[in-house]
N, C-alpha and C positions, 0 to 999 in steps of 0.2 A: 524572436529575442534580441532586445537592440545588446548592445556591448557596455552599456550602463553599469559600472562596479558597485560591488557593496563589501564593507566590512567582512571579515570569516568572522564565524561568531564563534563564541565560546564552547568548546567542546565540555562531555557530551550534547550533542543535539538529536532532534528528533522532527522529522518533517511528517508530517501527515496532512491525508485529505481533509477538511471541514465536513464537508454533506456527506460522503461517502461512507465512513462508518458509523453515524448519525442513521442512516436509511438502512446499511445493513442490519445492525442491532438492532434498530425500531421495526423492523419486520419480524424478524427472527424473535423476537418477546410476543409479538401481539400474532404470529403462527403457533409458537408454543401455547403462550393461551387459549386460543382458538380450540385448538387440537387436544387440549387439556377437557376443555370445558364439553366439546365433542365426544371426547372418551365418555365422560362420566354420564351423558344427556343421553347414548344413543340407547336408543331402545332394543328390545329382541328383535328381529332373531340374533342381532349381535352378539359374540359373546367375550370373551375377557381376552381373547386372542385377537379378535379384529380393533379393538379397545388398545392395547398396546402395538399393533400394529400403527392405527394409524397416529398415535404419541412418537412413535418409533421414525414414523418414515416424516412428521416435524423434527426429529430431531435430527434428520439428516442432513433435509434443505437448509436448516438454521447453524449446522457444521458447515456447511456450505456458503453459506451469510458472514460466518464467519471469519472465514478464509476471505473473502471479498471487504469485512473490515478492518482485515487487522495492514494491509497493506501501508509498508512504512520505509521510511529510508531513516537507519541510523548514523551518527559520524562517530567516531570515536578517536581515542590521541594515535590508536593503532592501523584505521581503515574506515571503512563502508561498511553496512549491512543491511540487504535489499529483500524485504519480504515482502515478496509477488504473491499471488496465490495460491498456487502451486508449489512453489520454493524458495527455501531460503539462499539467499548469494553472498557471502565473505569477502572482501578484499581488500588488500594492506595499499596503504597509502600509495606505494610504488607503484602500482598494480594500475593504478587510477588516470586516465589521459584527459576525458573530455566529459562535460554534461552540456546536451542540446536540449534545447524546447523550441519546436516548431507549431505554426497554429493549425497545422491540419495533425497533428498525430496527436491521441489519445493520452500520452505522457512521457513525461521525460524520458531520454535516451542515456545511457552509459558508456561508452569507449573505455577497454582497458588495452594494456599494452600486449596482450597475444593475440590481436583483431578482434575478439569478439567486441558485441554491443547488445546489451540487456538494456530491457525497459526496466521502467522504475516505475512501478504503478503508485506508488504512495504520492509522485508528483503528477497531479492528474494536471492535462491540461483544461479540462473545465473549469476549470476554479481562475482562471484568467492571471490575474495581478496578481494575487495571495501565490499563486505558483511560478510568477515568474519572476518573485522575488524570493523565494526559498531556493529556486535553479541558479541565482545569484549569488546566494551566500553556497552552494556549496560547490560551484565553480573558484570562490574564492579561494575555499578549503583546499581548492584540485589543486590551484598556486600555488597555495601555502606550505601544500605537502604531499601533494603527488607528484609525477613526471610532466605535467602539463605544459608548465612555466607558463610564457605570454604568448604562445604561438595561435589559442582560438580566444 
């Protein structure tokens, strides 16, 4: 990521991947429709329990796809919230030090004052220029509201 700076966006702001949610939720819908159709048309010797199990399994897989599709980064007046696949992290602005995005990483990383670094799965490197712009906006907010100053 180059050192080009963009102005801080107005808060609240949400950054999310463009393609990831479309793929995740699209697959979940197709999977559920297919499972329901399969359950309706399964012939004997399949029982109602088998049909319910097919739909339940599709529901479980769709839930995992939802976890993948919900990844995002939200910023408001108090701080940032990272919605990753398995966990939601909330941090106040003074805790946020920097955000980095390198070409070899799948998503941006955010550094915190306690020494932790957490991947921000909502800022996916695969979306190239779009994500670079989003990371620059977040960096501007960190400079403005966090502890980072101009050191990075």
